[in-house]
C-alpha positions, 0 to 999 in steps of 0.5 A: 123243291130242293131243300135250301137253307138260307146262306148265313151272311155273318162275316167270318172275322174270327169275331163275335160280340159278347153282351153277357158279362159275368163279372166286373173284369172289364177288358175293353170299353167301346162307347157305352159297351163293356166287354169283360175278360172272361167273354173276350178269352172265350171268343178268342180261343173259340176262333183261334183254335183248330185253324187249318192254317197255323199262320192265321192264328192271332195273338190276344193283342192282334185279335183284340185289334180285329175285335175292336174294329169289328165292334166299332162298326157294329156300334155304329150300326146300332146307333143308326138303328139298323137292328130295327129295320124289318128286313133285318129282324125278319132275317135274324128271326129266320136264322134263329128258327134254324139254329133253334131246331136242334134244341127243340128235339130229343137227343136220342135217335131211332137207330133204325131211322139212321140206317134207313136214311143211310141206305137212301144216301146210297141210292138216287131216285129220279122222279117227276111231280105235280104240285098243288099249292096250299096257302099257309093260311088255308082252312080245312075246307080249302085243304080238302078241296086241293086234296080232292083236285090232286086225286082227280088229276091222278085218276086222269093219269091212270086213265091214260093222260101223260104225266108230263101233260098233266104237269104242264096243265096243273102243276103250280111249280114254276120250274115245270115249264122248263122241266115238265115236272121232272126233278132229275135224280136226288138222294136223301136230304135233298128234298123236304122229308115227306116228299123224299119219303114218298119218292123212295117208297113209291115203286118205279113206274108208279104214282104216289097218293097225294103227299102233303108238304109245306108247299102243298100236295104233290103227285109223284111219279118215280122213273128210276132208282139207281146206285148213288155215284157219290160226289164229283169235283169238276172245273168248267168254262162257261159262256153265259146266255144274256140274262133277261134278253130275248132273241139273243144270238145263241150261235155267236155264243156257241162259236165262242165256246167251240173256239175255246174247246178247239184250243183246249184240244190243241193243248191250251191249259184249262185253268188259264183258259177258264181264268181268261174266258169263263163268264162264271167269275166266281169259279174262274179265279180258281181255274174254273174249279167248282165245289164238290157236288152230287148229281141231285145238287146240280141241274141234270143238263150239267150233272149228267155230262160231268158224271159221264166223264170217265177219267180224271182230266177228261174234258167234255164237248160243250154242253148246253144248260139254261144258263149257257154253254159249258166245257167240263173237266173232271178233277176227282170223284169220291163214293158215298162214305161209309156209315161210320163216317157220316153217322154224326152228319145224319144225326145232326140233319135229323136234329135240324129237321123236325119232319124227319121223325115225329117220334123224336118230337113226341119224345121231346115233348113228353120230356118237357111235360115231366120237366115243367109238370104238365097237368090236364084238367080232365073234367074240363076237357070232357066238357068240350070233347064232342063240341064242334069248333064253330059251336057257340060256347061262351064258357072259359076254363083252364084245359091244362097247366104247364110250368105253373101257368094255366092255358084256358079255352079262350087261348085254344080258340085263338090258336084255332082262329090263327090256323084258320081251322073252322070245322071239326071238334076241339078234341081233334086239335087239342094235342096239336095245340098243347104240343105247340104251346109247350114247344113255343115256351121252350123256344122262348127259354133257349137263350136262358137255358143254353148259353152256347145258343145265346152266344151263337144268336149274338154272333148272327145278330152282330154279323148281320149288322156288320154285313149290312153296314159294310154293304151300305158304307163301303162295298156298294158305295165304292162301286157306285161312287164313280167320281171318287173312284176316278180320283182314287185312281188318279192318285194310285194309277201305278198300283196295277200294271201290265207286264210285257205283253204280246198284242196281236192275233193267233191265226189257226189254219185248217191245212198247209195250203190255207197257211201259205195263202194266209201268209201271202195275203198278210204280206200283200197288206190285206187286213184280217177281215178281208182274209176271213171273207176270202178264205172262209167263203165255203167252209171255215178254214181259218180262225183268228183269235185277237187279244193281248197276252202276258207271258204264261197266258197262252202256250202258243204265244209263249212259244213264238214270242218268249221261246218257251217249249212247244205246246203238246198236240200243236202244229206250228205249220198250221198256227202262227201269230202276228202282232207286236210286243208291248213294254210294261205299262200301268193298267187303265181304270177300265182294265183293272176296275175290279182291282181298283174298286177293291183298293178303293173299298180298303181306303174308304174302310180305313178312313171310316174306321178313323172317324169311328175311333173318334166318335166312340172312345175305346179303352183297353185294360192292358193289364187284364189283356196280359192274362190271356195266354196264346192258343 
């Protein structure tokens, strides 16, 4: 139910591809594609201004080199007809629909709507729902049948049936089996608009009437309404449950996360532990840090323990979610910003979401009607005014004109058929049809009327092509080409190496007696497994952590091996190490596979670019390039 906008896949190379030359000052020719000076300068400035890091700003010469490399790849993708693949066309169409939304609504906003949405942003509502799906091509009869079913279920609940029981029995939301229909806390803009409206307008403890959204009909029960706690930034260490594996040993994973938690309590550095042990590799490289999130953007099992941490630096005990076990560290928290700071964001979200306000859509349509001289044929409309849609009428006559084009009854009938509307009168659906025709026409004119939209669409088009061809030719290929990777490693096996390391075990004892016993057993030549079995027969008195650590990886190892300062909250009488120091040596392919795959990808890309430069001739007018000034 959470409203998700698809991730935009075009690669941020500070680039885009201009195809709309406005003069004959050709700066670059790549194969058969010509790029003029005006277009290159516009794109150069767009992508090199207002950068947070000034060192990333490129000179026109450097930027042109990046642009040419980008364009060569796009040229090859076009040659391979990757733009004709249906999945590419569907994805681009999906992006276009999102990008077009701000251009297909009125730019004047209802001030009351802005204030209402901001007030919602300051609150969080907790609600459950039951979903009754309605298929996209459902007819009026089917929609009414689903609506009546929702009413019947509501009646059952009002007569005593538990909402959770009804949700498990009737809801067609796949997540219901896990959450019994409870969506947790959410605030404004985190649900589709009709659902949000109903949730915030239903009193706590009550159940809404059936609410229609693009998913179907919903019954909503509101449990709580509270102040929005804003956003929080945390880091986490995660031990993940195996995916698609049944009957796995959860206790083993719990033991691992408990061991990590114990080390943190003993003073281990959270960021270093995350880098070393967390299964969330995306956040692990950042020391476990996650992006800012609000309670409604995260599953409750994670969000609630995170927001319950009082002070910056506080660490939670291990918590369980459907994904695994987590240890959470609070980094920062910020409240909902004042309206003055988020007004523009609210306006932009209204623009992107036509469901937010029917009044803005109607105002936009009325403006288009004036612009394109919309006129209705009143006499012809009166002829079909009382006719049922399923009546046998062979007549055909224009019903309205728009932009000097007539829209006849036969076109209206085709629209009704596509919408699977089979009952009712023509009058009921005339406004819906005419509005859709007007919006569809304006949508078809966006590239011509709005150059910024045209250029943005071209960016997405070329960015998607770049992503797809890089995935095929470089990224996935390098991962799957084990033979090529091994040959590359054989020639470059000294690129990544270990510094001096301690290889051994950290031994943590519960008390001083256990420490003495452990020393005696080790001196007698017993191996660690034998010691573990002997000492831990009745309770867990001793723990062993095996591994290899470079200097800086572990404060306890640093203390014993490299004479670094004693860690905080550390008792050397209970914890000690056994092992050997290993001198610097190259990392094996298995030890640095990810790093070598990245290097192999760079190698393949450079080799591929050389071949593309031979295949597509590149010509640059250097005199024109000098006319482009640095940003």
